[in-house]
C-alpha positions, 0 to 999 in steps of 0.5 A: 564655457563648461569651467565658467559655470563651475567657477559660478557655482563656487562663487555662490557656493562660498558667498552663501557660507560667508553670509550665514556666518557674517550675518549671526556674528554681526547680530550677536555683536550689535546685540551683546557688545555695542550698536551705533544709534543716533541722537536727535532732538533737544534733550540732550542739550547742551552735550550732543546737538550743541547749540541748538543745531538741527542736525543729529549726532551719532553715538556708540552705544556700548552694552558690554559695559552696561552688562558688567555693572560698569556705569559710572557717575557722569555716563550718558545711558540710553534707554529704549 
């Protein structure tokens, strides 16, 4: 019984240690490198949501290129 309590304590400690490392790394990645967004509506047709369908498209927004001013003609730019 005492051994199970020690195992549980180690598991909880390892979980929180991983949690407090993973959350800042994930937030930094989503803020600085890339994130996922949904495109809905007719504003980007026919490039996105072709054929007037009601489903939304999922895109990867590359923050890295914007920070390095690596935008070229024909790129799709998303503004919030």
